[in-house]
C-alpha positions in Angstrom: 94.2 83.6 -67.3 93.6 82.4 -70.8 94.1 78.8 -71.6 93.7 76.7 -74.6 92.6 73.1 -75.1 94.5 70.0 -76.3 94.2 69.4 -80.0 95.2 66.2 -81.7 97.4 66.9 -84.8 97.7 64.0 -87.2 101.2 63.8 -88.7 103.4 61.2 -90.3 106.6 59.6 -89.0 109.0 57.9 -91.3 109.2 54.3 -90.4 111.7 53.1 -93.0 112.0 52.7 -96.8 110.3 50.4 -99.3 112.1 48.2 -101.9 112.6 51.2 -104.2 114.3 53.2 -101.4 111.3 55.6 -101.0 110.3 56.6 -97.5 107.5 54.8 -95.8 105.4 56.8 -93.4 103.1 55.8 -90.5 100.3 58.1 -89.3 100.8 59.4 -85.8 98.6 61.4 -83.4 100.4 64.3 -81.8 98.6 65.9 -78.8 99.3 69.7 -78.7 98.3 71.4 -75.4 97.2 75.0 -74.9 95.8 75.6 -78.4 93.2 78.4 -78.6 90.2 77.6 -80.8 88.4 80.7 -82.1 85.2 80.6 -84.2 85.4 82.4 -87.5 83.4 85.5 -88.0 80.6 85.6 -90.6 82.6 88.1 -92.6 85.7 85.9 -92.6 83.7 82.8 -93.6 82.2 84.6 -96.6 85.5 86.2 -97.6 87.4 82.8 -97.4 84.6 81.0 -99.3 84.7 83.5 -102.2 88.5 83.7 -102.3 89.6 80.0 -101.9 86.4 78.0 -101.9 87.1 76.7 -98.4 84.5 76.9 -95.7 86.3 78.4 -92.8 85.0 77.2 -89.4 87.7 78.0 -86.8 91.1 79.5 -86.4 93.7 77.8 -84.2 96.2 79.9 -82.3 99.3 77.7 -81.9 101.4 78.1 -78.7 104.8 79.6 -78.7 107.6 77.0 -79.1 105.6 74.5 -81.0 107.7 73.0 -83.8 105.0 70.9 -85.5 104.0 71.3 -89.2 100.4 72.5 -89.2 99.9 73.2 -93.0 97.4 70.9 -94.8 97.0 68.6 -91.8 94.1 66.8 -90.1 93.3 67.9 -86.6 90.7 66.8 -84.0 89.0 68.7 -81.2 85.5 69.0 -79.7 85.0 65.4 -80.8 85.2 66.3 -84.5 87.8 66.1 -87.2 88.9 69.2 -89.2 91.5 70.0 -91.8 93.9 72.9 -91.7 94.4 75.0 -94.9 96.4 78.0 -96.0 99.7 79.2 -94.7 100.5 79.5 -91.0 100.4 83.2 -90.0 103.3 83.9 -87.6 104.3 86.9 -85.5 107.6 87.6 -83.9 107.6 85.5 -80.7 109.2 88.1 -78.4 106.8 90.8 -79.6 103.6 89.0 -78.7 102.7 89.3 -75.0 100.5 86.2 -74.7 101.4 82.5 -75.2 100.5 82.2 -78.9 102.3 83.6 -81.9 101.0 81.5 -84.8 97.5 81.0 -86.3 96.0 78.7 -88.9 92.6 78.3 -90.5 90.5 75.2 -90.2 87.6 73.8 -92.2 85.3 70.9 -91.4 86.7 67.5 -92.5 84.6 64.6 -93.7 
């Protein structure tokens, strides 16, 4: 049985508005269970670096049913902090036999 790990996704929750009626956000940690972490291949790292200038390290496979926004977010796993980049790749949920139907690229952060 394949199982993922729990990844901390850093998001923002609106906590109110300021005196100019603009939204005020508070950073929040969202634990997401069963995320597959796959290391990037050497070829993928080179291609991504030459195309976008980003240093691809891992790809995260996101479990089905997850409704979080993963684009351009900070994430933590393996005791390190990373940053997601690029669009989330998504497959038709009912057509994928395993528990994951979305994937996003990750680069080392800070």
